[in-house]
SELUM-122063 format. One record per residue (C-alpha): residue number from 1; residue in three letters; x, y, z. Coordinates in steps of 0.2 Angstrom, whole numbers, plus 5000, padded with zeros to 4 digits. Example, Ala and Ser with C-alpha at 12.3 -4.5 7.8 and 13.67 -1.06 7.14 Angstrom:
REM residues 2
+-----+---------+------+------+------+
! num ! residuo !   px !   py !   pz !
+-----+---------+------+------+------+
!   1 !     ala ! 5062 ! 4978 ! 5039 !
!   2 !     ser ! 5068 ! 4995 ! 5036 !
+-----+---------+------+------+------+
END
This chain:
REM residues 347
+-----+---------+------+------+------+
! num ! residuo !   px !   py !   pz !
+-----+---------+------+------+------+
!   1 !     met ! 5105 ! 5119 ! 5114 !
!   2 !     lys ! 5100 ! 5109 ! 5098 !
!   3 !     asp ! 5109 ! 5094 ! 5105 !
!   4 !     leu ! 5097 ! 5094 ! 5120 !
!   5 !     lys ! 5081 ! 5093 ! 5109 !
!   6 !     tyr ! 5079 ! 5074 ! 5112 !
!   7 !     ile ! 5075 ! 5078 ! 5130 !
!   8 !     phe ! 5058 ! 5080 ! 5122 !
!   9 !     ala ! 5057 ! 5061 ! 5121 !
!  10 !     tyr ! 5055 ! 5062 ! 5140 !
!  11 !     thr ! 5038 ! 5070 ! 5138 !
!  12 !     ile ! 5030 ! 5052 ! 5135 !
!  13 !     pro ! 5037 ! 5047 ! 5152 !
!  14 !     ala ! 5030 ! 5063 ! 5160 !
!  15 !     ser ! 5013 ! 5060 ! 5153 !
!  16 !     ala ! 5014 ! 5042 ! 5159 !
!  17 !     tyr ! 5018 ! 5048 ! 5177 !
!  18 !     ile ! 5002 ! 5059 ! 5176 !
!  19 !     ser ! 4992 ! 5044 ! 5170 !
!  20 !     phe ! 4999 ! 5033 ! 5184 !
!  21 !     ile ! 4995 ! 5045 ! 5198 !
!  22 !     ser ! 4978 ! 5050 ! 5192 !
!  23 !     thr ! 4960 ! 5043 ! 5192 !
!  24 !     gly ! 4946 ! 5045 ! 5180 !
!  25 !     ile ! 4949 ! 5051 ! 5162 !
!  26 !     trp ! 4966 ! 5057 ! 5167 !
!  27 !     thr ! 4972 ! 5039 ! 5167 !
!  28 !     tyr ! 4972 ! 5041 ! 5148 !
!  29 !     ser ! 4985 ! 5055 ! 5148 !
!  30 !     thr ! 4998 ! 5046 ! 5138 !
!  31 !     val ! 4985 ! 5040 ! 5125 !
!  32 !     phe ! 4979 ! 5058 ! 5123 !
!  33 !     tyr ! 4997 ! 5065 ! 5122 !
!  34 !     ala ! 5003 ! 5052 ! 5110 !
!  35 !     phe ! 4989 ! 5052 ! 5098 !
!  36 !     leu ! 4981 ! 5069 ! 5100 !
!  37 !     val ! 4994 ! 5082 ! 5106 !
!  38 !     ile ! 5009 ! 5075 ! 5096 !
!  39 !     pro ! 5000 ! 5074 ! 5079 !
!  40 !     ile ! 4994 ! 5092 ! 5082 !
!  41 !     leu ! 5012 ! 5097 ! 5086 !
!  42 !     asp ! 5018 ! 5088 ! 5070 !
!  43 !     val ! 5006 ! 5098 ! 5060 !
!  44 !     leu ! 5010 ! 5115 ! 5068 !
!  45 !     thr ! 5029 ! 5112 ! 5067 !
!  46 !     gly ! 5029 ! 5103 ! 5050 !
!  47 !     glu ! 5043 ! 5093 ! 5042 !
!  48 !     ser ! 5061 ! 5095 ! 5040 !
!  49 !     lys ! 5072 ! 5085 ! 5027 !
!  50 !     glu ! 5087 ! 5095 ! 5032 !
!  51 !     asn ! 5103 ! 5084 ! 5035 !
!  52 !     leu ! 5118 ! 5086 ! 5045 !
!  53 !     ser ! 5134 ! 5091 ! 5036 !
!  54 !     glu ! 5148 ! 5077 ! 5037 !
!  55 !     glu ! 5157 ! 5088 ! 5049 !
!  56 !     asp ! 5142 ! 5090 ! 5061 !
!  57 !     ala ! 5138 ! 5071 ! 5059 !
!  58 !     ser ! 5156 ! 5066 ! 5064 !
!  59 !     tyr ! 5155 ! 5078 ! 5079 !
!  60 !     lys ! 5138 ! 5072 ! 5085 !
!  61 !     lys ! 5142 ! 5054 ! 5083 !
!  62 !     thr ! 5154 ! 5054 ! 5097 !
!  63 !     lys ! 5146 ! 5067 ! 5109 !
!  64 !     trp ! 5142 ! 5058 ! 5125 !
!  65 !     val ! 5126 ! 5068 ! 5129 !
!  66 !     phe ! 5116 ! 5058 ! 5115 !
!  67 !     asp ! 5121 ! 5042 ! 5123 !
!  68 !     leu ! 5117 ! 5048 ! 5141 !
!  69 !     met ! 5099 ! 5053 ! 5135 !
!  70 !     leu ! 5096 ! 5035 ! 5130 !
!  71 !     tyr ! 5103 ! 5027 ! 5146 !
!  72 !     leu ! 5092 ! 5038 ! 5157 !
!  73 !     asn ! 5077 ! 5029 ! 5150 !
!  74 !     ile ! 5082 ! 5014 ! 5160 !
!  75 !     pro ! 5079 ! 5021 ! 5178 !
!  76 !     ile ! 5065 ! 5032 ! 5171 !
!  77 !     val ! 5055 ! 5017 ! 5164 !
!  78 !     phe ! 5058 ! 5005 ! 5178 !
!  79 !     gly ! 5054 ! 5019 ! 5191 !
!  80 !     leu ! 5038 ! 5023 ! 5182 !
!  81 !     leu ! 5034 ! 5004 ! 5181 !
!  82 !     phe ! 5036 ! 5003 ! 5200 !
!  83 !     ile ! 5024 ! 5017 ! 5203 !
!  84 !     phe ! 5012 ! 5009 ! 5191 !
!  85 !     tyr ! 5012 ! 4992 ! 5199 !
!  86 !     ser ! 5011 ! 5000 ! 5217 !
!  87 !     asn ! 4996 ! 5010 ! 5212 !
!  88 !     ile ! 4987 ! 4995 ! 5204 !
!  89 !     gln ! 4991 ! 4985 ! 5220 !
!  90 !     leu ! 4984 ! 4999 ! 5232 !
!  91 !     tyr ! 4969 ! 5006 ! 5223 !
!  92 !     asn ! 4953 ! 4999 ! 5217 !
!  93 !     tyr ! 4951 ! 5006 ! 5199 !
!  94 !     gln ! 4936 ! 5006 ! 5188 !
!  95 !     val ! 4938 ! 4995 ! 5172 !
!  96 !     phe ! 4939 ! 5011 ! 5161 !
!  97 !     glu ! 4953 ! 5017 ! 5172 !
!  98 !     ile ! 4962 ! 5001 ! 5171 !
!  99 !     val ! 4961 ! 5002 ! 5152 !
! 100 !     gly ! 4968 ! 5019 ! 5152 !
! 101 !     leu ! 4982 ! 5015 ! 5164 !
! 102 !     val ! 4986 ! 4999 ! 5154 !
! 103 !     leu ! 4987 ! 5008 ! 5137 !
! 104 !     ser ! 4997 ! 5022 ! 5145 !
! 105 !     ala ! 5010 ! 5009 ! 5152 !
! 106 !     gly ! 5010 ! 5000 ! 5135 !
! 107 !     ile ! 5014 ! 5016 ! 5126 !
! 108 !     leu ! 5028 ! 5020 ! 5138 !
! 109 !     leu ! 5036 ! 5003 ! 5136 !
! 110 !     ala ! 5034 ! 5004 ! 5117 !
! 111 !     thr ! 5042 ! 5021 ! 5115 !
! 112 !     asn ! 5055 ! 5023 ! 5129 !
! 113 !     gly ! 5057 ! 5004 ! 5131 !
! 114 !     ile ! 5057 ! 4995 ! 5115 !
! 115 !     asn ! 5062 ! 5010 ! 5104 !
! 116 !     val ! 5077 ! 5014 ! 5115 !
! 117 !     ala ! 5081 ! 4995 ! 5116 !
! 118 !     his ! 5081 ! 4995 ! 5097 !
! 119 !     glu ! 5093 ! 5009 ! 5096 !
! 120 !     leu ! 5105 ! 5002 ! 5109 !
! 121 !     gly ! 5104 ! 4984 ! 5102 !
! 122 !     his ! 5113 ! 4990 ! 5086 !
! 123 !     arg ! 5128 ! 4996 ! 5096 !
! 124 !     thr ! 5144 ! 4987 ! 5098 !
! 125 !     pro ! 5149 ! 4989 ! 5116 !
! 126 !     tyr ! 5142 ! 4975 ! 5127 !
! 127 !     phe ! 5135 ! 4986 ! 5141 !
! 128 !     glu ! 5124 ! 4995 ! 5128 !
! 129 !     arg ! 5117 ! 4979 ! 5121 !
! 130 !     phe ! 5114 ! 4973 ! 5139 !
! 131 !     phe ! 5104 ! 4989 ! 5142 !
! 132 !     ser ! 5094 ! 4985 ! 5126 !
! 133 !     lys ! 5090 ! 4967 ! 5133 !
! 134 !     ile ! 5085 ! 4975 ! 5150 !
! 135 !     leu ! 5073 ! 4987 ! 5141 !
! 136 !     tyr ! 5065 ! 4972 ! 5131 !
! 137 !     met ! 5062 ! 4962 ! 5147 !
! 138 !     pro ! 5046 ! 4971 ! 5153 !
! 139 !     cys ! 5039 ! 4970 ! 5136 !
! 140 !     leu ! 5041 ! 4951 ! 5136 !
! 141 !     tyr ! 5049 ! 4953 ! 5119 !
! 142 !     met ! 5068 ! 4949 ! 5122 !
! 143 !     his ! 5069 ! 4937 ! 5107 !
! 144 !     phe ! 5066 ! 4953 ! 5096 !
! 145 !     tyr ! 5085 ! 4957 ! 5099 !
! 146 !     ile ! 5090 ! 4942 ! 5090 !
! 147 !     glu ! 5077 ! 4942 ! 5076 !
! 148 !     his ! 5078 ! 4961 ! 5072 !
! 149 !     asn ! 5097 ! 4962 ! 5072 !
! 150 !     phe ! 5101 ! 4945 ! 5063 !
! 151 !     gly ! 5084 ! 4942 ! 5054 !
! 152 !     his ! 5074 ! 4958 ! 5050 !
! 153 !     his ! 5089 ! 4968 ! 5044 !
! 154 !     leu ! 5095 ! 4954 ! 5032 !
! 155 !     asn ! 5077 ! 4950 ! 5025 !
! 156 !     val ! 5068 ! 4966 ! 5026 !
! 157 !     ala ! 5056 ! 4969 ! 5012 !
! 158 !     thr ! 5056 ! 4951 ! 5006 !
! 159 !     pro ! 5044 ! 4937 ! 5009 !
! 160 !     gln ! 5056 ! 4929 ! 5021 !
! 161 !     asp ! 5054 ! 4944 ! 5033 !
! 162 !     gly ! 5039 ! 4942 ! 5045 !
! 163 !     ala ! 5041 ! 4960 ! 5050 !
! 164 !     ser ! 5038 ! 4967 ! 5032 !
! 165 !     ala ! 5019 ! 4969 ! 5029 !
! 166 !     arg ! 5013 ! 4963 ! 5012 !
! 167 !     phe ! 5003 ! 4974 ! 5001 !
! 168 !     asn ! 4984 ! 4974 ! 5006 !
! 169 !     gln ! 4988 ! 4965 ! 5022 !
! 170 !     thr ! 4978 ! 4971 ! 5037 !
! 171 !     leu ! 4986 ! 4976 ! 5053 !
! 172 !     tyr ! 4977 ! 4963 ! 5062 !
! 173 !     ser ! 4983 ! 4949 ! 5051 !
! 174 !     phe ! 5000 ! 4957 ! 5052 !
! 175 !     trp ! 5000 ! 4956 ! 5071 !
! 176 !     phe ! 4998 ! 4937 ! 5070 !
! 177 !     thr ! 5010 ! 4933 ! 5056 !
! 178 !     ser ! 5024 ! 4945 ! 5062 !
! 179 !     val ! 5023 ! 4940 ! 5081 !
! 180 !     thr ! 5023 ! 4921 ! 5077 !
! 181 !     arg ! 5036 ! 4922 ! 5062 !
! 182 !     gln ! 5048 ! 4933 ! 5072 !
! 183 !     tyr ! 5047 ! 4921 ! 5087 !
! 184 !     lys ! 5051 ! 4906 ! 5076 !
! 185 !     ser ! 5064 ! 4915 ! 5066 !
! 186 !     ala ! 5073 ! 4920 ! 5083 !
! 187 !     trp ! 5074 ! 4902 ! 5088 !
! 188 !     lys ! 5080 ! 4897 ! 5070 !
! 189 !     ile ! 5094 ! 4910 ! 5070 !
! 190 !     gln ! 5099 ! 4906 ! 5088 !
! 191 !     ile ! 5101 ! 4887 ! 5084 !
! 192 !     glu ! 5111 ! 4892 ! 5068 !
! 193 !     met ! 5123 ! 4902 ! 5079 !
! 194 !     leu ! 5125 ! 4888 ! 5091 !
! 195 !     asn ! 5128 ! 4876 ! 5077 !
! 196 !     arg ! 5141 ! 4887 ! 5069 !
! 197 !     gln ! 5151 ! 4887 ! 5085 !
! 198 !     gly ! 5149 ! 4869 ! 5088 !
! 199 !     leu ! 5138 ! 4872 ! 5104 !
! 200 !     ser ! 5124 ! 4862 ! 5111 !
! 201 !     phe ! 5106 ! 4868 ! 5113 !
! 202 !     leu ! 5109 ! 4868 ! 5132 !
! 203 !     ser ! 5124 ! 4879 ! 5130 !
! 204 !     ile ! 5126 ! 4894 ! 5141 !
! 205 !     lys ! 5127 ! 4904 ! 5125 !
! 206 !     asn ! 5109 ! 4900 ! 5120 !
! 207 !     asp ! 5102 ! 4917 ! 5123 !
! 208 !     met ! 5085 ! 4912 ! 5119 !
! 209 !     leu ! 5085 ! 4900 ! 5134 !
! 210 !     trp ! 5091 ! 4914 ! 5145 !
! 211 !     tyr ! 5076 ! 4925 ! 5139 !
! 212 !     his ! 5064 ! 4911 ! 5143 !
! 213 !     leu ! 5071 ! 4911 ! 5161 !
! 214 !     ile ! 5074 ! 4930 ! 5163 !
! 215 !     gln ! 5056 ! 4935 ! 5158 !
! 216 !     pro ! 5047 ! 4923 ! 5170 !
! 217 !     phe ! 5059 ! 4928 ! 5184 !
! 218 !     tyr ! 5054 ! 4946 ! 5181 !
! 219 !     leu ! 5036 ! 4941 ! 5183 !
! 220 !     leu ! 5041 ! 4931 ! 5198 !
! 221 !     ile ! 5048 ! 4947 ! 5206 !
! 222 !     ile ! 5032 ! 4956 ! 5203 !
! 223 !     tyr ! 5022 ! 4942 ! 5211 !
! 224 !     arg ! 5033 ! 4943 ! 5226 !
! 225 !     leu ! 5033 ! 4962 ! 5228 !
! 226 !     phe ! 5015 ! 4964 ! 5223 !
! 227 !     ser ! 5002 ! 4951 ! 5219 !
! 228 !     pro ! 4995 ! 4939 ! 5206 !
! 229 !     lys ! 4983 ! 4953 ! 5200 !
! 230 !     val ! 4998 ! 4964 ! 5196 !
! 231 !     val ! 5007 ! 4950 ! 5187 !
! 232 !     val ! 4992 ! 4949 ! 5175 !
! 233 !     ile ! 4993 ! 4967 ! 5172 !
! 234 !     ala ! 5012 ! 4966 ! 5169 !
! 235 !     ile ! 5009 ! 4953 ! 5156 !
! 236 !     ile ! 4995 ! 4963 ! 5148 !
! 237 !     ile ! 5005 ! 4979 ! 5146 !
! 238 !     gly ! 5020 ! 4969 ! 5139 !
! 239 !     val ! 5008 ! 4962 ! 5125 !
! 240 !     val ! 5001 ! 4980 ! 5122 !
! 241 !     ala ! 5019 ! 4986 ! 5121 !
! 242 !     phe ! 5024 ! 4974 ! 5108 !
! 243 !     leu ! 5008 ! 4976 ! 5098 !
! 244 !     phe ! 5012 ! 4994 ! 5097 !
! 245 !     leu ! 5029 ! 4989 ! 5091 !
! 246 !     glu ! 5021 ! 4979 ! 5077 !
! 247 !     cys ! 5010 ! 4993 ! 5072 !
! 248 !     ile ! 5027 ! 5003 ! 5069 !
! 249 !     asn ! 5034 ! 4988 ! 5060 !
! 250 !     tyr ! 5018 ! 4988 ! 5049 !
! 251 !     ile ! 5019 ! 5006 ! 5044 !
! 252 !     glu ! 5038 ! 5006 ! 5041 !
! 253 !     his ! 5038 ! 4993 ! 5027 !
! 254 !     tyr ! 5020 ! 4991 ! 5021 !
! 255 !     gly ! 5019 ! 4985 ! 5003 !
! 256 !     leu ! 5037 ! 4989 ! 4999 !
! 257 !     arg ! 5047 ! 4975 ! 4991 !
! 258 !     arg ! 5065 ! 4971 ! 4986 !
! 259 !     phe ! 5067 ! 4963 ! 4969 !
! 260 !     lys ! 5079 ! 4948 ! 4964 !
! 261 !     thr ! 5094 ! 4951 ! 4953 !
! 262 !     glu ! 5099 ! 4941 ! 4938 !
! 263 !     phe ! 5109 ! 4930 ! 4950 !
! 264 !     gly ! 5094 ! 4925 ! 4960 !
! 265 !     arg ! 5098 ! 4936 ! 4975 !
! 266 !     tyr ! 5088 ! 4950 ! 4982 !
! 267 !     glu ! 5095 ! 4967 ! 4978 !
! 268 !     arg ! 5104 ! 4977 ! 4992 !
! 269 !     val ! 5093 ! 4986 ! 5004 !
! 270 !     gln ! 5090 ! 5004 ! 4998 !
! 271 !     pro ! 5082 ! 5019 ! 5006 !
! 272 !     tyr ! 5067 ! 5016 ! 4996 !
! 273 !     his ! 5063 ! 5000 ! 5005 !
! 274 !     ser ! 5057 ! 5009 ! 5020 !
! 275 !     trp ! 5044 ! 5022 ! 5023 !
! 276 !     asn ! 5051 ! 5038 ! 5031 !
! 277 !     ser ! 5043 ! 5052 ! 5041 !
! 278 !     asn ! 5051 ! 5069 ! 5043 !
! 279 !     phe ! 5038 ! 5077 ! 5055 !
! 280 !     asn ! 5049 ! 5086 ! 5068 !
! 281 !     ile ! 5040 ! 5082 ! 5084 !
! 282 !     gly ! 5038 ! 5063 ! 5080 !
! 283 !     arg ! 5057 ! 5062 ! 5075 !
! 284 !     ile ! 5064 ! 5069 ! 5091 !
! 285 !     thr ! 5051 ! 5060 ! 5102 !
! 286 !     leu ! 5056 ! 5043 ! 5095 !
! 287 !     tyr ! 5075 ! 5047 ! 5093 !
! 288 !     glu ! 5074 ! 5048 ! 5074 !
! 289 !     leu ! 5066 ! 5031 ! 5072 !
! 290 !     thr ! 5055 ! 5039 ! 5059 !
! 291 !     arg ! 5070 ! 5041 ! 5048 !
! 292 !     his ! 5069 ! 5023 ! 5045 !
! 293 !     ser ! 5076 ! 5022 ! 5028 !
! 294 !     asp ! 5093 ! 5028 ! 5033 !
! 295 !     his ! 5093 ! 5016 ! 5048 !
! 296 !     his ! 5091 ! 5001 ! 5036 !
! 297 !     tyr ! 5103 ! 5008 ! 5024 !
! 298 !     lys ! 5116 ! 5008 ! 5037 !
! 299 !     ser ! 5110 ! 5001 ! 5054 !
! 300 !     ser ! 5126 ! 5005 ! 5063 !
! 301 !     lys ! 5123 ! 5024 ! 5062 !
! 302 !     lys ! 5118 ! 5032 ! 5079 !
! 303 !     tyr ! 5101 ! 5040 ! 5079 !
! 304 !     gln ! 5107 ! 5058 ! 5080 !
! 305 !     thr ! 5116 ! 5056 ! 5063 !
! 306 !     leu ! 5102 ! 5048 ! 5053 !
! 307 !     lys ! 5098 ! 5057 ! 5036 !
! 308 !     ser ! 5083 ! 5060 ! 5025 !
! 309 !     his ! 5085 ! 5052 ! 5008 !
! 310 !     glu ! 5076 ! 5060 ! 4993 !
! 311 !     glu ! 5072 ! 5043 ! 4986 !
! 312 !     ser ! 5063 ! 5037 ! 5002 !
! 313 !     pro ! 5045 ! 5035 ! 5001 !
! 314 !     ser ! 5036 ! 5047 ! 5014 !
! 315 !     leu ! 5022 ! 5043 ! 5025 !
! 316 !     pro ! 5009 ! 5057 ! 5023 !
! 317 !     tyr ! 5007 ! 5059 ! 5041 !
! 318 !     gly ! 5018 ! 5056 ! 5057 !
! 319 !     tyr ! 5019 ! 5040 ! 5066 !
! 320 !     pro ! 5005 ! 5042 ! 5079 !
! 321 !     thr ! 4992 ! 5047 ! 5065 !
! 322 !     ser ! 4999 ! 5033 ! 5054 !
! 323 !     ile ! 4996 ! 5020 ! 5068 !
! 324 !     leu ! 4978 ! 5026 ! 5071 !
! 325 !     leu ! 4975 ! 5025 ! 5052 !
! 326 !     ser ! 4982 ! 5007 ! 5052 !
! 327 !     leu ! 4969 ! 5002 ! 5065 !
! 328 !     val ! 4956 ! 5005 ! 5052 !
! 329 !     pro ! 4961 ! 4994 ! 5037 !
! 330 !     pro ! 4949 ! 5002 ! 5023 !
! 331 !     leu ! 4955 ! 5019 ! 5028 !
! 332 !     trp ! 4974 ! 5014 ! 5028 !
! 333 !     phe ! 4972 ! 5006 ! 5011 !
! 334 !     trp ! 4963 ! 5021 ! 5004 !
! 335 !     val ! 4977 ! 5033 ! 5010 !
! 336 !     met ! 4993 ! 5021 ! 5007 !
! 337 !     asn ! 4989 ! 5010 ! 4993 !
! 338 !     pro ! 4991 ! 5024 ! 4979 !
! 339 !     leu ! 5008 ! 5028 ! 4987 !
! 340 !     val ! 5015 ! 5011 ! 4985 !
! 341 !     pro ! 5026 ! 5009 ! 4969 !
! 342 !     lys ! 5016 ! 5000 ! 4956 !
! 343 !     ala ! 5030 ! 4988 ! 4952 !
! 344 !     met ! 5030 ! 4982 ! 4971 !
! 345 !     lys ! 5011 ! 4980 ! 4972 !
! 346 !     ser ! 5011 ! 4964 ! 4962 !
! 347 !     his ! 5028 ! 4958 ! 4968 !
+-----+---------+------+------+------+
END
């Protein structure tokens, strides 16, 4: 039964469904669940730094049920989006209800969309990487597949990485620098890939061009099925989703830096270059994304086998609470700045 604990990750879609079929304050169901219920459950259930034995990790690595639980997010997410768009088309919501629905949809896309896409994007089989890109599509962030895998993991915790927040950088400044720098980086990486293969910009292997065709086509389908109003909402929830992603990027690497060796190269990525969180409910809801140090240490590891490292710095709270803290910069700095290693503060 322990293998099925990640079914709990479907509670976010369940709360989104309640939001989408509701009116009034209940349109905020996913917001309340993600930022009130889960933090309370994190406190009640506590943290666990327990790791799998090598034997258990080897067994779980190949067990199909863990992959199936990821794949099921595709019909779940797109099914819920259809319900969401249909109701936006059919009913005249008040402004505060629209806000609740948009935030709920954005959280759904950030957790069971982008987060699952991130996990699948690190896999080797083509169909899993295809699933990854499909889940990035409604978030309007398909370029993240290229930049994250071939940029962020190489440059994490260095000034070259747009997704690593500087010490004393506010979340709102980070939103702008991370979004713009990652987009530019994705193009740069794509062009370098084409050049290495001797291919032209207009090559069929230019994935960035495909992304810029696929995402508008997705919005065109929404326009044909629904209306211009729903297209606007689809764009807004995509932006909300990737801003939630950037909140997570912000808290995962805030203030942490890699140093250069005597040879002028940056040291190898170590577990202490990412913030960890071992709160039990947050871990299983986000498919172990919160054990981020081990993910960066060895990005090919599947989520169910990620470990907790003693040398990894730990967030004092789970991801939802940390995101709320990051929205209030003075409070975030007050809590987090003393925890950043002194040597990294001036780096």
